[in-house]
C-alpha positions as CSV (number, residue, x, y, z in Angstrom):
1,M,160.3,107.1,-55.2
2,F,160.3,110.5,-53.9
3,K,164.2,110.3,-52.4
4,D,165.0,110.2,-56.4
5,H,162.9,113.5,-56.9
6,L,164.3,115.0,-53.8
7,L,168.2,113.3,-54.5
8,K,167.2,115.7,-58.2
9,E,166.0,118.8,-56.4
10,V,169.4,118.9,-54.9
11,L,171.7,118.6,-57.4
12,E,169.7,121.2,-59.5
13,I,169.9,123.8,-56.8
14,L,173.4,123.2,-57.0
15,D,173.7,123.2,-60.4
16,L,171.8,126.6,-60.7
17,N,174.4,127.9,-57.8
18,E,177.9,126.4,-60.4
19,F,178.6,124.3,-57.6
20,R,180.3,120.7,-59.1
21,S,178.5,117.9,-57.9
22,L,179.0,113.8,-57.8
23,A,176.5,111.4,-56.8
24,F,176.9,108.6,-55.3
25,R,174.7,105.5,-52.6
26,G,175.9,105.3,-49.8
27,C,176.7,107.1,-46.3
28,F,176.3,109.9,-48.4
29,D,174.2,110.9,-51.7
30,V,175.9,113.7,-53.0
31,L,179.7,115.2,-52.4
32,T,179.7,118.8,-54.1
33,K,182.4,121.8,-53.6
34,K,182.1,125.5,-54.7
35,D,183.7,127.5,-51.7
36,D,183.3,125.0,-49.2
37,T,182.7,121.5,-49.5
38,L,180.1,119.4,-48.5
39,M,178.4,116.0,-48.2
40,I,175.0,115.7,-48.3
41,K,172.2,112.8,-47.4
42,V,168.8,113.0,-49.2
43,L,166.0,111.1,-47.1
44,T,162.3,111.4,-47.1
45,N,162.3,110.5,-43.3
46,I,165.4,111.5,-41.8
47,D,164.9,108.6,-38.4
48,S,165.9,105.9,-40.8
49,F,169.3,108.3,-41.6
50,S,171.3,105.2,-39.2
51,R,173.6,105.8,-37.0
52,E,176.9,104.0,-38.7
53,H,175.5,106.1,-41.5
54,A,176.4,109.5,-39.5
55,N,179.5,108.2,-38.0
56,N,181.2,107.0,-41.2
57,L,180.0,110.3,-42.5
58,K,181.3,112.6,-39.8
59,I,184.7,111.1,-40.3
60,M,185.0,111.4,-44.1
61,S,184.7,114.9,-43.0
62,D,186.9,115.3,-41.1
63,F,189.2,114.3,-42.8
64,L,188.2,115.9,-46.1
65,L,187.6,119.2,-44.4
66,S,183.7,118.9,-45.7
67,K,180.6,120.1,-44.3
68,S,177.5,117.4,-43.8
69,L,174.0,117.7,-44.0
70,T,171.3,116.2,-44.7
71,I,167.7,116.8,-46.2
72,S,164.6,115.1,-45.3
73,A,160.7,115.9,-45.3
74,R,158.9,114.2,-42.6
75,S,160.5,112.3,-39.2
76,N,158.5,109.7,-37.4
77,R,156.8,112.9,-35.5
78,G,154.9,114.8,-38.8
79,T,156.6,117.0,-41.5
80,L,159.9,119.3,-40.8
81,S,158.9,123.1,-40.7
82,D,161.3,125.5,-42.9
83,N,164.2,127.8,-42.4
84,V,164.8,125.6,-39.0
85,I,167.6,123.4,-38.7
86,Y,166.7,120.0,-36.9
87,S,169.6,117.6,-36.4
88,R,170.1,113.6,-36.3
89,F,173.4,112.6,-34.8
90,G,174.9,115.4,-35.0
91,I,174.6,116.1,-37.9
92,P,172.5,119.0,-39.1
93,T,169.2,118.6,-41.0
94,M,166.7,120.7,-43.2
95,T,164.1,120.2,-45.3
96,I,164.9,121.2,-49.2
97,D,163.4,124.6,-49.0
98,S,165.6,124.8,-46.3
99,F,168.5,124.2,-48.5
100,R,167.0,125.9,-51.7
101,N,167.5,129.0,-49.3
102,I,171.6,128.6,-47.5
103,I,172.2,128.3,-51.5
104,T,171.0,130.3,-52.9
105,N,171.1,133.5,-50.1
106,D,174.0,132.0,-48.4
107,W,171.8,132.9,-45.3
108,L,171.0,130.2,-42.5
109,P,168.7,130.5,-40.4
110,S,168.6,131.6,-36.4
111,V,166.1,128.7,-35.3
112,F,167.2,125.1,-34.7
113,A,165.4,122.4,-33.4
114,I,166.0,120.3,-29.4
115,K,163.8,118.2,-28.0
116,G,160.6,119.1,-29.7
117,K,160.9,122.7,-29.4
118,H,162.3,125.5,-31.8
119,V,164.4,127.8,-29.8
120,V,167.4,130.4,-31.6
121,H,170.7,130.9,-31.2
122,I,171.6,134.5,-29.6
123,D,174.8,136.3,-28.6
124,V,174.6,136.3,-24.4
125,N,177.3,139.0,-24.2
126,L,175.2,141.2,-26.2
127,L,171.9,140.4,-24.0
128,R,173.8,140.7,-20.8
129,N,175.9,144.3,-21.8
130,S,172.1,146.0,-22.7
131,R,171.2,145.0,-19.7
132,E,173.1,146.1,-17.8
133,K,173.9,149.4,-20.0
134,M,170.0,150.6,-18.4
135,G,170.4,149.5,-14.7
136,L,168.5,146.3,-15.2
137,S,168.8,143.3,-13.1
138,L,167.1,139.8,-14.2
139,E,164.2,140.1,-11.7
140,E,163.3,143.6,-13.0
141,L,164.3,142.9,-17.0
142,G,161.8,139.8,-16.5
143,K,158.8,141.6,-15.2
144,K,159.5,144.5,-18.4
145,V,159.3,141.5,-20.4
146,D,157.0,138.8,-18.8
147,I,160.1,136.2,-18.7
148,S,161.1,134.5,-15.4
149,K,164.2,135.7,-13.4
150,K,165.3,132.4,-13.4
151,S,164.6,131.9,-17.5
152,L,166.6,134.8,-18.0
153,Y,169.4,134.1,-16.1
154,E,169.5,130.3,-17.8
155,I,169.4,132.3,-21.1
156,E,172.4,134.9,-20.0
157,N,174.9,131.9,-18.8
158,K,174.4,129.4,-21.8
159,R,172.3,127.0,-20.2
160,V,169.8,126.7,-22.2
161,N,168.5,128.3,-25.9
162,P,165.6,130.9,-25.8
163,T,161.8,130.2,-27.8
164,E,160.9,132.5,-30.7
165,E,159.1,134.2,-28.3
166,A,161.1,135.1,-26.0
167,V,163.8,136.3,-28.7
168,D,160.8,138.4,-29.9
169,K,160.0,140.0,-26.6
170,L,164.0,140.4,-25.8
171,E,165.2,142.4,-29.2
172,E,161.5,144.1,-29.6
173,F,162.4,145.5,-25.8
174,F,166.0,146.6,-26.5
175,D,165.7,147.5,-30.3
176,I,168.7,145.2,-30.5
177,K,169.1,142.0,-33.3
178,L,169.8,139.2,-31.0
179,S,168.9,136.0,-32.4
180,K,172.6,134.5,-34.4
181,N,172.5,132.5,-37.6
182,Y,172.9,128.9,-37.5
183,E,176.7,127.4,-38.7
184,I,177.0,124.4,-40.5
185,E,180.9,122.9,-39.2
186,V,183.3,120.3,-39.8
187,A,182.4,117.4,-37.7
188,R,184.7,116.1,-35.2
189,D,182.6,113.7,-32.9
190,Y,182.6,110.4,-33.9
191,D,183.6,106.6,-33.2
192,E,186.5,104.3,-34.3
193,I,184.8,101.8,-36.7
194,Y,186.4,98.8,-36.9
195,P,188.2,96.7,-39.0
196,K,184.8,94.5,-41.5
197,T,187.8,92.2,-42.3
198,N,190.5,91.4,-42.1
199,F,192.9,92.6,-45.4
200,Q,190.7,96.0,-44.0
201,K,192.2,95.6,-40.4
202,K,195.6,94.5,-41.9
203,I,196.1,97.4,-44.0
204,H,194.8,100.1,-41.5
205,S,198.2,98.6,-39.5
206,E,200.2,99.2,-42.2
207,F,199.1,102.8,-42.4
208,S,199.5,103.2,-37.8
209,R,203.2,101.6,-39.1
210,L,204.0,103.6,-42.0
211,K,202.5,106.9,-39.0
212,I,199.2,107.7,-40.9
213,N,196.1,109.1,-39.5
214,S,193.9,106.7,-40.9
215,S,190.4,105.2,-40.1
216,C,188.3,102.4,-41.2
217,L,184.7,103.0,-42.7
218,S,181.4,100.4,-43.5
219,C,179.3,101.9,-46.1
220,S,181.3,104.7,-48.2
221,P,182.4,104.4,-51.9
222,F,186.4,103.3,-50.7
223,D,187.7,101.6,-48.0
224,I,190.3,104.3,-45.7
225,V,190.3,107.7,-45.2
226,G,194.3,108.6,-44.2
227,K,196.1,111.6,-43.6
228,K,199.5,113.4,-42.7
229,K,200.6,116.0,-45.5
230,E,197.9,114.7,-47.6
231,T,194.4,113.4,-47.3
232,F,194.4,109.7,-49.4
233,L,191.6,108.3,-50.5
234,T,191.8,103.9,-50.6
235,G,190.0,101.6,-52.1
236,L,191.3,98.1,-50.6
237,S,190.6,94.8,-52.9
238,E,190.7,91.1,-52.3
239,N,190.5,90.3,-56.1
240,E,190.6,92.4,-59.1
241,G,187.2,91.8,-60.6
242,N,185.7,95.1,-59.7
243,L,188.7,97.2,-59.7
244,E,187.7,99.4,-62.8
245,Q,184.2,99.8,-61.9
246,R,185.4,101.3,-58.4
247,S,188.5,103.7,-60.5
248,K,185.9,106.6,-62.2
249,I,184.4,106.8,-58.5
250,L,187.9,107.5,-56.7
251,N,189.1,109.3,-59.3
252,D,185.6,111.4,-59.2
253,I,186.3,112.0,-55.6
254,S,190.0,112.6,-55.7
255,S,189.2,115.6,-58.4
256,L,186.7,117.2,-56.9
257,V,188.5,117.3,-53.0
258,D,191.9,117.4,-54.3
259,T,192.7,114.3,-53.1
260,L,195.4,111.1,-53.6
261,S,193.5,108.2,-54.2
262,V,194.9,104.5,-54.3
263,F,193.8,100.7,-54.3
264,I,196.0,98.2,-52.3
265,S,194.9,94.8,-53.6
266,K,196.1,91.8,-52.0
267,N,197.7,90.3,-55.1
268,S,197.8,92.7,-58.3
269,K,199.2,91.8,-61.8
270,V,198.5,96.3,-62.8
271,E,199.8,99.0,-60.8
272,N,197.9,101.8,-62.2
273,V,193.9,101.1,-63.4
274,D,191.9,104.1,-65.2
275,G,194.8,106.8,-63.8
276,V,194.0,105.1,-59.9
277,P,197.5,104.1,-58.2
278,V,197.6,100.0,-57.4
279,I,199.2,98.3,-54.4
280,S,199.6,95.0,-53.6
281,K,199.7,94.4,-49.3
282,S,203.1,93.2,-49.9
283,E,204.3,96.2,-51.5
284,I,202.9,97.7,-48.6
285,D,204.4,95.6,-46.6
286,E,208.2,96.5,-47.3
287,L,207.2,100.5,-46.9
288,D,209.7,102.1,-44.4
289,S,207.9,105.5,-44.4
290,Y,205.0,108.0,-45.7
291,R,207.2,109.1,-47.7
292,D,207.8,106.0,-49.7
293,F,203.8,105.3,-49.6
294,T,203.2,108.8,-51.5
295,C,206.1,108.4,-53.9
296,L,204.8,105.0,-54.8
297,I,201.3,106.7,-55.4
298,K,203.1,109.6,-57.6
299,E,204.8,107.6,-59.3
300,R,202.1,104.9,-59.9
301,R,199.4,107.4,-60.9
302,T,201.3,108.9,-64.0
303,R,202.1,105.8,-65.9
């Protein structure tokens, strides 16, 4: 029940800040767009976020050029702190109040959690230049700010991130701002997802033949995401029983993130379901090029 309340808060924050949003169930709960596209997973306990869901989220983020994040209240260790960025399988995680601050004030914190400690992103070049400008060695600076020479060396060489306490001492001593706000980036590091069914495997293979960069998905509103000149979302259907229900989801997502969408069916008697083109497996087999594929999608989209 608490997750539903959290999700409602997320959608209210986005609406108040003029984001266009869609809610789903799966590896993400909200797809939203204003200037950037965000894919958001909402969880009561961040440790319930699975590696599989995170991997699916990263793949879609890469293909859709969206930024991924999770919003949660706690972990198995306890309550999450506000204005601190956590991470679960490489996906940034934050509290609802942190999210509100980010969306409303366009501000990201500089503090993030790693291995149970809160540390800070800093401008190490500014730190080094400031130290050298004052003619201080690492040892001399260490004595003035009560930080060991070894720690300063590792900070300047990006081997470790400093604690909040250390940054406060350095900023006060040099009278400069060293901390840098965290940046949420489009995910690039993910594992290939193997097809769940023989049908998904065959279509993925056909996309490869057509020189389409694509990836299978296992827990999303669509089954394959692909990209060449355009990005397209593919729903697979081994029967036509659920096409109408799924077509609305595909249409809504495609409209929000400006992509093509298509159903590929084993044996279909229809060519369009509520604006989403339907192509049979036998038709895919006969296509010679990616251009043929996109032309067929665009032709059937208008019917």
